[in-house]
C-alpha positions as CSV (number, residue, x, y, z in Angstrom):
1,M,-82.7,-132.0,-55.0
2,A,-84.5,-133.8,-57.8
3,K,-81.7,-136.3,-58.0
4,D,-81.5,-137.0,-54.3
5,S,-83.4,-140.2,-53.7
6,S,-83.6,-139.6,-50.0
7,I,-86.0,-136.7,-50.6
8,K,-89.5,-137.9,-51.1
9,A,-91.4,-134.6,-51.1
10,V,-90.7,-130.9,-51.3
11,V,-92.5,-128.1,-49.5
12,L,-92.0,-124.8,-51.3
13,R,-92.6,-121.7,-49.2
14,V,-93.9,-118.8,-51.3
15,N,-94.0,-115.3,-50.0
16,S,-93.8,-113.1,-53.1
17,P,-95.8,-110.5,-55.1
18,G,-94.1,-111.7,-58.3
19,G,-91.8,-110.0,-60.7
20,S,-90.2,-110.9,-64.0
21,A,-92.4,-113.1,-66.2
22,L,-89.3,-114.8,-67.7
23,A,-87.9,-115.5,-64.2
24,S,-91.3,-116.9,-63.1
25,E,-91.4,-119.2,-66.2
26,V,-87.9,-120.5,-65.5
27,I,-88.7,-121.2,-61.9
28,L,-91.9,-123.0,-62.8
29,R,-90.1,-125.1,-65.4
30,E,-87.6,-126.3,-62.8
31,L,-90.4,-127.0,-60.3
32,E,-92.3,-129.0,-63.0
33,L,-89.2,-131.1,-63.6
34,L,-88.9,-131.6,-59.8
35,R,-92.6,-132.6,-59.6
36,Q,-92.0,-135.4,-62.1
37,K,-89.8,-137.1,-59.4
38,K,-91.1,-135.8,-56.1
39,H,-94.3,-134.6,-54.5
40,L,-94.5,-130.8,-54.5
41,I,-96.5,-128.9,-51.9
42,V,-96.7,-125.2,-51.8
43,S,-97.2,-123.2,-48.6
44,M,-98.2,-119.6,-49.1
45,G,-97.2,-116.9,-46.7
46,D,-98.5,-113.3,-46.5
47,Y,-98.8,-113.1,-50.3
48,A,-98.4,-115.3,-53.3
49,A,-99.6,-113.1,-56.2
50,S,-98.8,-112.8,-59.9
51,G,-95.4,-114.5,-60.3
52,G,-95.7,-115.9,-56.8
53,Y,-98.9,-117.7,-57.8
54,Y,-97.4,-118.5,-61.3
55,I,-94.7,-120.7,-59.8
56,S,-97.2,-122.3,-57.5
57,S,-99.8,-123.3,-60.1
58,L,-98.5,-126.8,-60.9
59,A,-98.0,-128.0,-57.4
60,D,-99.7,-131.2,-56.1
61,S,-101.3,-129.3,-53.3
62,I,-101.4,-125.6,-52.3
63,F,-101.9,-124.3,-48.8
64,A,-102.7,-120.7,-48.0
65,L,-103.5,-118.7,-44.9
66,P,-107.0,-117.2,-44.6
67,N,-105.7,-113.7,-45.4
68,T,-103.0,-114.7,-47.9
69,I,-103.1,-112.3,-50.8
70,T,-103.1,-114.7,-53.7
71,G,-104.1,-114.9,-57.4
72,S,-103.5,-111.7,-59.3
73,I,-103.4,-113.8,-62.5
74,G,-102.4,-111.1,-64.9
75,V,-99.6,-109.5,-66.8
76,F,-98.7,-105.9,-67.5
77,G,-96.0,-104.0,-69.3
78,M,-94.8,-100.4,-68.9
79,M,-92.9,-98.1,-71.1
80,F,-92.0,-94.5,-70.4
81,S,-90.4,-91.7,-72.5
82,M,-88.1,-89.2,-70.9
83,D,-87.3,-87.2,-74.0
84,K,-89.4,-84.1,-73.0
85,L,-88.2,-84.2,-69.4
86,A,-84.5,-84.4,-70.6
87,K,-85.0,-81.6,-73.1
88,N,-87.1,-79.2,-71.1
89,K,-85.5,-79.7,-67.7
90,L,-81.9,-80.7,-68.5
91,G,-81.4,-79.4,-72.0
92,I,-80.5,-82.9,-73.3
93,V,-81.6,-84.2,-76.7
94,F,-81.2,-87.6,-78.3
95,D,-80.2,-88.7,-81.8
96,E,-80.3,-92.3,-83.0
97,V,-78.5,-94.4,-85.5
98,K,-79.8,-97.9,-86.2
99,N,-79.6,-100.6,-88.9
100,A,-83.0,-102.2,-88.3
101,P,-86.5,-100.8,-87.6
102,Y,-86.6,-102.1,-84.0
103,A,-82.9,-102.1,-83.1
104,D,-83.4,-99.5,-80.4
105,F,-86.6,-100.9,-78.9
106,P,-87.4,-100.7,-76.1
107,T,-86.1,-97.2,-75.4
108,S,-86.9,-94.3,-73.1
109,T,-85.5,-91.6,-75.4
110,R,-88.6,-91.4,-77.6
111,P,-92.3,-92.3,-77.5
112,M,-93.3,-95.7,-78.9
113,T,-94.7,-96.0,-82.4
114,A,-98.1,-97.6,-83.0
115,E,-96.4,-100.7,-84.4
116,E,-94.1,-101.0,-81.3
117,G,-97.2,-100.6,-79.1
118,R,-99.0,-103.4,-81.0
119,R,-96.0,-105.7,-80.7
120,M,-95.6,-105.0,-77.0
121,Q,-99.4,-105.7,-76.4
122,N,-99.1,-109.0,-78.3
123,S,-96.2,-110.0,-76.1
124,I,-98.3,-109.2,-73.0
125,D,-101.3,-111.1,-74.3
126,T,-99.1,-114.1,-75.1
127,V,-97.7,-114.3,-71.6
128,Y,-101.2,-113.8,-70.1
129,T,-102.5,-116.7,-72.1
130,L,-99.6,-118.9,-71.0
131,F,-100.3,-117.9,-67.4
132,K,-103.9,-118.9,-67.6
133,N,-103.1,-122.1,-69.3
134,H,-100.7,-123.1,-66.5
135,V,-103.3,-122.4,-63.9
136,A,-106.0,-124.3,-65.9
137,R,-103.7,-127.3,-66.2
138,G,-102.4,-127.3,-62.7
139,R,-105.7,-126.6,-61.0
140,R,-107.7,-128.7,-63.4
141,L,-110.0,-125.8,-64.2
142,E,-111.7,-124.7,-67.4
143,P,-109.8,-122.0,-69.2
144,A,-112.9,-119.8,-69.4
145,F,-113.4,-120.1,-65.7
146,V,-109.8,-119.2,-65.0
147,D,-110.2,-116.1,-67.2
148,S,-113.2,-115.1,-65.2
149,I,-111.3,-115.1,-61.9
150,A,-108.1,-113.8,-63.4
151,Q,-107.6,-110.5,-65.2
152,G,-105.4,-109.3,-62.4
153,R,-107.9,-109.9,-59.6
154,V,-106.5,-110.4,-56.1
155,W,-108.1,-112.8,-53.6
156,T,-107.7,-113.7,-50.0
157,G,-106.7,-117.3,-49.2
158,T,-110.3,-118.1,-48.2
159,D,-111.7,-116.7,-51.4
160,A,-109.0,-118.4,-53.4
161,K,-109.9,-121.7,-51.9
162,A,-113.6,-121.2,-52.8
163,R,-112.5,-120.6,-56.4
164,G,-110.2,-123.6,-56.6
165,L,-106.9,-121.6,-56.7
166,V,-105.7,-123.3,-53.5
167,D,-106.5,-126.7,-51.9
168,N,-106.4,-126.1,-48.2
169,I,-106.3,-123.3,-45.6
170,G,-103.3,-123.7,-43.2
171,G,-99.8,-122.7,-42.5
172,I,-96.5,-124.4,-43.3
173,D,-97.1,-127.0,-40.5
174,K,-100.1,-128.4,-42.4
175,A,-98.1,-128.3,-45.6
176,I,-95.4,-130.3,-44.1
177,A,-97.9,-132.8,-42.7
178,C,-99.4,-133.1,-46.1
179,A,-96.0,-133.7,-47.7
180,A,-95.3,-136.5,-45.1
181,V,-98.6,-138.2,-46.0
182,M,-97.9,-138.0,-49.7
183,A,-94.4,-139.4,-49.2
184,G,-95.7,-142.2,-47.0
185,V,-93.6,-141.0,-44.1
186,K,-95.0,-141.4,-40.6
187,D,-92.0,-140.8,-38.3
188,Y,-90.5,-137.4,-39.0
189,K,-89.3,-134.3,-37.3
190,V,-88.8,-130.7,-38.2
191,V,-85.4,-129.1,-37.9
192,T,-84.9,-125.4,-38.4
193,Y,-81.8,-124.1,-40.2
194,P,-80.3,-121.8,-39.2
195,E,-81.1,-122.5,-35.6
196,P,-83.2,-119.8,-33.9
197,V,-81.1,-117.1,-32.4
198,D,-81.4,-116.5,-28.6
199,K,-82.9,-113.0,-28.0
200,F,-80.2,-112.2,-25.5
201,E,-77.4,-113.2,-27.9
202,A,-79.1,-111.1,-30.6
203,L,-79.1,-108.1,-28.2
204,L,-75.4,-108.6,-27.5
205,K,-74.7,-108.7,-31.2
206,K,-76.6,-105.5,-31.8
207,L,-74.6,-103.8,-29.0
208,G,-71.4,-105.0,-30.6
209,V,-70.5,-107.2,-27.6
210,N,-68.5,-110.3,-28.4
211,K,-70.3,-113.2,-26.8
212,S,-67.1,-115.1,-25.8
213,S,-65.4,-112.2,-24.2
214,A,-68.6,-111.2,-22.4
215,S,-69.6,-114.7,-21.2
216,A,-67.4,-114.7,-18.1
217,E,-68.7,-111.4,-16.9
218,I,-72.3,-112.4,-17.7
219,K,-71.9,-115.7,-15.9
220,A,-70.5,-113.9,-12.8
221,A,-73.3,-111.3,-12.8
222,M,-76.0,-114.0,-13.2
223,K,-74.6,-116.1,-10.4
224,Q,-74.5,-113.0,-8.2
225,E,-78.2,-112.3,-9.0
226,I,-79.7,-115.8,-8.9
227,G,-77.1,-117.8,-7.0
228,D,-75.2,-120.9,-8.0
229,Q,-78.1,-123.3,-7.9
230,G,-80.3,-120.9,-9.9
231,Y,-77.5,-120.6,-12.5
232,T,-77.3,-124.4,-12.7
233,W,-81.0,-124.5,-13.5
234,Y,-80.6,-121.8,-16.0
235,Q,-78.0,-123.9,-17.8
236,K,-80.3,-126.9,-17.8
237,I,-83.1,-124.9,-19.3
238,Q,-80.9,-123.5,-22.0
239,D,-79.8,-127.1,-22.8
240,L,-83.4,-128.2,-23.0
241,R,-84.2,-125.4,-25.5
242,K,-81.6,-126.8,-27.8
243,I,-83.3,-130.1,-28.1
244,N,-85.7,-128.6,-30.6
245,G,-88.8,-130.7,-30.0
246,K,-87.4,-134.1,-29.1
247,A,-89.0,-136.1,-26.4
248,M,-86.9,-136.1,-23.2
249,M,-86.7,-138.2,-20.1
250,S,-85.0,-136.3,-17.4
251,M,-85.0,-136.2,-13.6
252,P,-86.7,-133.0,-12.2
253,F,-83.9,-132.5,-9.8
254,V,-80.1,-132.6,-9.7
255,P,-78.6,-135.2,-7.4
256,V,-75.7,-134.1,-5.3
257,I,-73.3,-136.8,-4.0
258,E,-71.2,-135.8,-1.0
């Protein structure tokens, strides 16, 4: 996408509560490289929190809905030990053989040592600092202010806008319009892939009915119910639905030549 000169701007739809810190950093890095060549606009869906906000933080413009769950600028780690559970409930015990102090870390077969806990906390603090720095750089905010609205707090889209975490309130349509303006494009259209599935066809699929084998029977039943002329208009309406937003000039009647 970054190498395609025909693409002037990219709208990234984010609908994620986050996940792996490493995966978020990898995605953000690729988006940063993309942004060096294209305009990048983020459209947030129901939620864009933690890793979802992480990958959005360097965009040129961020759109959120009024109730989008966003922010959650924070990092956590979790370790658990199952040694007592395994021993007391299953009668299983664990031995270890290692050639370095931390060769078996992380492990769930024993509790963490104090040094392992300190190292894990340092790792979490490092990632948290990196997260805040990305937000401060991308949103042009002071690091101290970012920390004051971070610490894992979750905001609605409206509250996030008031705090500078998003630029505008609106859905993907407004994000696309913004991308068009940034790219200097005035004449554009939106095409949906894959094409929306007709509800009737979806019902047939759920019932396990093959559309091609059932079409003749359906056509005959519809003609019997609404007549030949009604079926002709039904076909015209179906054809119009497939135009997908294009302007049409069509006669409001069907001429019959005898």
